[in-house]
Backbone as JSON Lines, residues from 0, in Angstrom:
{"i":0,"aa":"M","n":[7.56,3.29,25.5],"ca":[6.73,4.42,25.74],"c":[5.9,4.25,26.98]}
{"i":1,"aa":"K","n":[5.61,5.39,27.65],"ca":[4.84,5.41,28.85],"c":[3.68,6.46,28.66]}
{"i":2,"aa":"S","n":[2.47,6.2,29.19],"ca":[1.43,7.12,29.25],"c":[1.73,8.16,30.2]}
{"i":3,"aa":"A","n":[0.84,9.2,30.26],"ca":[1.0,10.23,31.22],"c":[0.96,9.84,32.71]}
{"i":4,"aa":"K","n":[0.27,8.66,32.88],"ca":[0.22,8.06,34.18],"c":[1.43,7.13,34.51]}
{"i":5,"aa":"G","n":[2.43,7.05,33.55],"ca":[3.55,6.2,33.77],"c":[3.32,4.77,33.42]}
{"i":6,"aa":"E","n":[2.17,4.36,32.82],"ca":[1.98,2.99,32.43],"c":[2.64,2.76,31.08]}
{"i":7,"aa":"V","n":[3.16,1.56,30.91],"ca":[3.81,1.11,29.69],"c":[2.76,1.04,28.62]}
{"i":8,"aa":"V","n":[3.02,1.59,27.44],"ca":[2.08,1.57,26.25],"c":[2.71,0.61,25.28]}
{"i":9,"aa":"K","n":[1.97,-0.31,24.83],"ca":[2.51,-1.24,23.73],"c":[2.46,-0.61,22.37]}
{"i":10,"aa":"S","n":[3.61,-0.78,21.72],"ca":[3.58,-0.21,20.35],"c":[4.49,-1.03,19.47]}
{"i":11,"aa":"E","n":[4.07,-1.1,18.15],"ca":[4.99,-1.83,17.21],"c":[6.22,-1.05,16.91]}
{"i":12,"aa":"L","n":[6.25,0.14,17.33],"ca":[7.41,1.04,17.0],"c":[8.55,0.92,18.05]}
{"i":13,"aa":"G","n":[9.75,0.98,17.42],"ca":[10.93,1.13,18.23],"c":[11.41,2.55,18.09]}
{"i":14,"aa":"F","n":[11.67,3.22,19.19],"ca":[12.12,4.61,19.17],"c":[13.56,4.65,19.37]}
{"i":15,"aa":"Y","n":[14.32,5.36,18.5],"ca":[15.81,5.46,18.63],"c":[16.23,6.91,18.52]}
{"i":16,"aa":"G","n":[17.13,7.3,19.41],"ca":[17.69,8.64,19.42],"c":[18.81,8.71,20.41]}
{"i":17,"aa":"K","n":[19.61,9.72,20.29],"ca":[20.73,9.92,21.17],"c":[20.37,11.02,22.26]}
{"i":18,"aa":"P","n":[20.81,10.75,23.48],"ca":[20.61,11.8,24.48],"c":[21.13,13.16,23.96]}
{"i":19,"aa":"G","n":[20.33,14.18,24.21],"ca":[20.76,15.58,23.85],"c":[20.51,15.88,22.24]}
{"i":20,"aa":"S","n":[20.09,14.83,21.44],"ca":[19.88,14.98,20.05],"c":[18.38,15.37,19.87]}
{"i":21,"aa":"S","n":[18.17,16.2,18.85],"ca":[16.74,16.46,18.5],"c":[16.12,15.6,17.51]}
{"i":22,"aa":"V","n":[16.87,14.54,17.11],"ca":[16.37,13.61,16.11],"c":[15.89,12.3,16.71]}
{"i":23,"aa":"M","n":[14.74,11.79,16.28],"ca":[14.2,10.55,16.76],"c":[13.85,9.65,15.52]}
{"i":24,"aa":"I","n":[14.17,8.47,15.5],"ca":[13.92,7.55,14.32],"c":[12.98,6.55,14.85]}
{"i":25,"aa":"L","n":[11.88,6.29,14.13],"ca":[10.87,5.18,14.55],"c":[10.97,4.15,13.6]}
{"i":26,"aa":"L","n":[11.14,2.85,14.14],"ca":[11.21,1.67,13.31],"c":[10.22,0.65,13.77]}
{"i":27,"aa":"T","n":[9.88,-0.23,12.9],"ca":[8.94,-1.29,13.24],"c":[9.32,-2.55,12.47]}
{"i":28,"aa":"D","n":[8.9,-3.74,13.01],"ca":[9.14,-4.94,12.26],"c":[7.95,-5.29,11.51]}
{"i":29,"aa":"S","n":[6.9,-4.42,11.4],"ca":[5.69,-4.82,10.75],"c":[5.96,-4.98,9.21]}
{"i":30,"aa":"P","n":[5.53,-6.08,8.62],"ca":[5.69,-6.27,7.18],"c":[5.21,-5.09,6.32]}
{"i":31,"aa":"K","n":[4.18,-4.45,6.77],"ca":[3.63,-3.33,6.04],"c":[4.5,-2.15,5.94]}
{"i":32,"aa":"A","n":[5.38,-2.03,6.94],"ca":[6.21,-0.82,7.05],"c":[7.68,-1.01,6.62]}
{"i":33,"aa":"K","n":[7.96,-2.17,6.05],"ca":[9.34,-2.51,5.67],"c":[9.88,-1.62,4.62]}
{"i":34,"aa":"T","n":[8.98,-0.96,3.93],"ca":[9.47,-0.13,2.7],"c":[9.38,1.35,3.04]}
{"i":35,"aa":"S","n":[9.39,1.7,4.44],"ca":[9.32,3.18,4.66],"c":[10.12,3.46,5.91]}
{"i":36,"aa":"C","n":[10.41,4.85,6.04],"ca":[11.21,5.31,7.14],"c":[10.63,6.56,7.63]}
{"i":37,"aa":"T","n":[10.53,6.84,8.93],"ca":[10.04,8.08,9.43],"c":[11.11,8.72,10.36]}
{"i":38,"aa":"V","n":[11.37,9.96,10.15],"ca":[12.24,10.73,11.05],"c":[11.48,11.91,11.62]}
{"i":39,"aa":"V","n":[11.54,12.07,12.94],"ca":[10.92,13.2,13.51],"c":[11.99,14.02,14.25]}
{"i":40,"aa":"S","n":[12.02,15.31,14.1],"ca":[13.1,16.02,14.61],"c":[12.58,17.41,15.07]}
{"i":41,"aa":"R","n":[13.0,17.98,16.31],"ca":[12.71,19.25,16.7],"c":[13.56,20.21,15.79]}
{"i":42,"aa":"V","n":[13.15,21.42,15.66],"ca":[13.92,22.45,14.94],"c":[13.94,23.67,15.82]}
{"i":43,"aa":"A","n":[14.89,24.53,15.62],"ca":[14.98,25.75,16.51],"c":[13.88,26.75,16.12]}
{"i":44,"aa":"T","n":[13.58,26.92,14.89],"ca":[12.54,27.82,14.44],"c":[11.82,27.28,13.27]}
{"i":45,"aa":"P","n":[10.63,27.79,13.07],"ca":[9.85,27.24,11.92],"c":[10.54,27.46,10.5]}
{"i":46,"aa":"A","n":[11.45,28.49,10.45],"ca":[12.14,28.71,9.21],"c":[13.17,27.52,8.97]}
{"i":47,"aa":"D","n":[13.5,26.81,9.92],"ca":[14.37,25.68,9.73],"c":[13.63,24.61,8.99]}
{"i":48,"aa":"I","n":[12.42,24.51,9.01],"ca":[11.65,23.47,8.3],"c":[11.81,23.85,6.77]}
{"i":49,"aa":"A","n":[11.81,25.04,6.42],"ca":[12.02,25.4,4.98],"c":[13.38,24.99,4.55]}
{"i":50,"aa":"A","n":[14.37,25.22,5.4],"ca":[15.74,24.82,5.01],"c":[15.88,23.3,4.92]}
{"i":51,"aa":"T","n":[15.15,22.55,5.79],"ca":[15.09,21.07,5.66],"c":[14.47,20.67,4.4]}
{"i":52,"aa":"A","n":[13.36,21.33,4.0],"ca":[12.62,20.95,2.71],"c":[13.5,21.24,1.6]}
{"i":53,"aa":"T","n":[14.34,22.31,1.57],"ca":[15.21,22.56,0.49],"c":[16.3,21.42,0.35]}
{"i":54,"aa":"Q","n":[16.85,21.0,1.46],"ca":[17.85,19.94,1.45],"c":[17.29,18.58,1.04]}
{"i":55,"aa":"L","n":[16.04,18.29,1.52],"ca":[15.34,17.06,1.08],"c":[15.07,17.06,-0.4]}
{"i":56,"aa":"S","n":[14.54,18.25,-0.93],"ca":[14.31,18.41,-2.39],"c":[15.56,18.14,-3.21]}
{"i":57,"aa":"K","n":[16.76,18.61,-2.76],"ca":[18.0,18.37,-3.44],"c":[18.32,16.89,-3.49]}
{"i":58,"aa":"A","n":[18.16,16.29,-2.32],"ca":[18.46,14.86,-2.19],"c":[17.63,14.01,-3.09]}
{"i":59,"aa":"I","n":[16.35,14.34,-3.01],"ca":[15.34,13.62,-3.81],"c":[15.64,13.68,-5.29]}
{"i":60,"aa":"K","n":[15.84,14.98,-5.75],"ca":[16.08,15.28,-7.18],"c":[17.52,14.65,-7.6]}
{"i":61,"aa":"A","n":[18.42,14.47,-6.72],"ca":[19.67,13.89,-7.03],"c":[19.52,12.43,-7.22]}
{"i":62,"aa":"S","n":[18.66,11.8,-6.46],"ca":[18.5,10.35,-6.65],"c":[17.37,9.89,-7.63]}
{"i":63,"aa":"V","n":[16.45,10.81,-7.8],"ca":[15.34,10.52,-8.75],"c":[15.16,11.8,-9.54]}
{"i":64,"aa":"P","n":[15.91,11.92,-10.66],"ca":[15.85,13.28,-11.47],"c":[14.55,13.69,-11.89]}
{"i":65,"aa":"G","n":[13.58,12.85,-12.11],"ca":[12.24,13.29,-12.61],"c":[11.27,13.55,-11.57]}
{"i":66,"aa":"A","n":[11.66,13.51,-10.28],"ca":[10.82,13.68,-9.14],"c":[10.14,15.06,-9.29]}
{"i":67,"aa":"R","n":[8.83,15.14,-8.71],"ca":[8.19,16.39,-8.73],"c":[7.62,16.61,-7.35]}
{"i":68,"aa":"A","n":[7.43,17.84,-7.0],"ca":[6.86,18.25,-5.67],"c":[5.45,18.68,-5.75]}
{"i":69,"aa":"A","n":[4.64,18.37,-4.76],"ca":[3.28,18.85,-4.57],"c":[3.16,19.33,-3.14]}
{"i":70,"aa":"R","n":[2.46,20.5,-3.03],"ca":[2.2,21.15,-1.77],"c":[0.75,21.03,-1.36]}
{"i":71,"aa":"S","n":[0.48,20.9,-0.02],"ca":[-0.78,21.0,0.51],"c":[-0.64,21.71,1.87]}
{"i":72,"aa":"D","n":[-1.19,22.85,1.97],"ca":[-0.88,23.75,3.2],"c":[0.58,23.8,3.42]}
{"i":73,"aa":"L","n":[1.04,23.35,4.57],"ca":[2.5,23.42,4.87],"c":[3.2,22.11,4.55]}
{"i":74,"aa":"S","n":[2.52,21.11,4.13],"ca":[3.17,19.86,3.81],"c":[3.68,19.83,2.33]}
{"i":75,"aa":"I","n":[4.75,19.14,2.23],"ca":[5.29,18.95,0.86],"c":[5.48,17.46,0.55]}
{"i":76,"aa":"A","n":[5.08,17.01,-0.6],"ca":[5.24,15.53,-0.98],"c":[6.14,15.67,-2.22]}
{"i":77,"aa":"Y","n":[7.13,14.76,-2.27],"ca":[8.02,14.6,-3.5],"c":[7.75,13.22,-4.03]}
{"i":78,"aa":"I","n":[7.39,13.18,-5.28],"ca":[6.99,11.96,-5.92],"c":[7.86,11.73,-7.16]}
{"i":79,"aa":"G","n":[8.46,10.54,-7.28],"ca":[9.24,10.25,-8.45],"c":[9.58,8.69,-8.52]}
{"i":80,"aa":"G","n":[9.33,8.1,-9.69],"ca":[9.61,6.72,-9.84],"c":[8.78,5.85,-8.9]}
{"i":81,"aa":"S","n":[9.45,5.05,-8.08],"ca":[8.72,4.27,-7.13],"c":[8.94,4.74,-5.62]}
{"i":82,"aa":"R","n":[9.29,6.05,-5.64],"ca":[9.58,6.61,-4.24],"c":[8.69,7.81,-4.02]}
{"i":83,"aa":"I","n":[8.43,7.99,-2.78],"ca":[7.64,9.16,-2.28],"c":[8.3,9.62,-0.93]}
{"i":84,"aa":"A","n":[8.46,10.98,-0.82],"ca":[8.83,11.45,0.5],"c":[7.9,12.58,0.92]}
{"i":85,"aa":"M","n":[7.61,12.68,2.12],"ca":[6.71,13.75,2.61],"c":[7.37,14.43,3.87]}
{"i":86,"aa":"L","n":[7.33,15.77,3.76],"ca":[7.8,16.63,4.85],"c":[6.61,17.37,5.34]}
{"i":87,"aa":"E","n":[6.46,17.24,6.74],"ca":[5.38,17.97,7.3],"c":[5.78,18.64,8.64]}
{"i":88,"aa":"P","n":[5.42,19.9,8.8],"ca":[5.7,20.58,10.13],"c":[4.87,19.87,11.17]}
{"i":89,"aa":"T","n":[5.44,19.81,12.38],"ca":[4.69,19.26,13.46],"c":[5.1,19.94,14.79]}
{"i":90,"aa":"G","n":[4.72,19.56,15.91],"ca":[5.17,20.21,17.1],"c":[4.17,21.39,17.44]}
{"i":91,"aa":"T","n":[4.7,22.35,18.16],"ca":[3.94,23.51,18.5],"c":[4.65,24.72,18.07]}
{"i":92,"aa":"K","n":[4.06,25.98,18.33],"ca":[4.77,27.18,18.05],"c":[5.95,27.31,18.97]}
{"i":93,"aa":"D","n":[5.76,26.84,20.25],"ca":[6.94,27.03,21.13],"c":[8.04,25.98,20.91]}
{"i":94,"aa":"K","n":[7.68,24.84,20.42],"ca":[8.54,23.66,20.19],"c":[8.33,23.1,18.77]}
{"i":95,"aa":"P","n":[8.69,23.81,17.68],"ca":[8.47,23.45,16.36],"c":[9.24,22.12,16.09]}
{"i":96,"aa":"A","n":[8.72,21.31,15.17],"ca":[9.38,20.1,14.79],"c":[8.99,19.77,13.37]}
{"i":97,"aa":"T","n":[9.61,18.78,12.81],"ca":[9.32,18.34,11.46],"c":[9.19,16.72,11.49]}
{"i":98,"aa":"R","n":[8.46,16.29,10.51],"ca":[8.36,14.83,10.25],"c":[8.62,14.49,8.84]}
{"i":99,"aa":"I","n":[9.57,13.61,8.6],"ca":[9.78,13.23,7.16],"c":[9.57,11.8,7.12]}
{"i":100,"aa":"V","n":[8.81,11.43,6.07],"ca":[8.5,9.98,5.73],"c":[9.06,9.72,4.3]}
{"i":101,"aa":"V","n":[9.78,8.66,4.23],"ca":[10.32,8.27,2.85],"c":[9.81,6.83,2.66]}
{"i":102,"aa":"A","n":[9.17,6.62,1.54],"ca":[8.62,5.31,1.31],"c":[8.98,4.81,-0.14]}
{"i":103,"aa":"F","n":[9.12,3.49,-0.32],"ca":[9.42,2.84,-1.62],"c":[8.23,2.0,-1.95]}
{"i":104,"aa":"N","n":[7.73,2.15,-3.25],"ca":[6.6,1.27,-3.56],"c":[7.06,0.6,-4.84]}
{"i":105,"aa":"A","n":[7.43,-0.71,-4.75],"ca":[7.92,-1.37,-5.86],"c":[6.81,-1.48,-7.04]}
{"i":106,"aa":"P","n":[7.26,-1.44,-8.23],"ca":[6.3,-1.54,-9.35],"c":[5.66,-2.9,-9.33]}
{"i":107,"aa":"E","n":[4.45,-2.93,-9.8],"ca":[3.73,-4.24,-9.81],"c":[4.39,-5.15,-10.9]}
{"i":108,"aa":"K","n":[4.57,-6.33,-10.65],"ca":[5.09,-7.25,-11.63],"c":[4.07,-7.71,-12.56]}
{"i":109,"aa":"K","n":[4.34,-7.74,-13.81],"ca":[3.35,-7.98,-14.86],"c":[3.58,-9.51,-15.33]}
């Protein structure tokens, strides 16, 4: 990453994407983040975010049948078992995007 002045900015994140693709995947080696994944993607229109939410909901419910959804403004969180997924609109009106975070929280051992 570089700042607006072109200076290198240190980050724990590794940024991965293909030239011409609207998808970017952020990864880190931080032990705190080993149980989660974040995907950021541009979308053509804000309506595409709703289509993404529908597909994410289907995928979550297929892998965690008892999952439930909760909304807050334009964000949606899917919670089920030891998993949580969150979809949030991001970007601008001219360049809409979406951010999806999926995390696993192992149950505490008794």
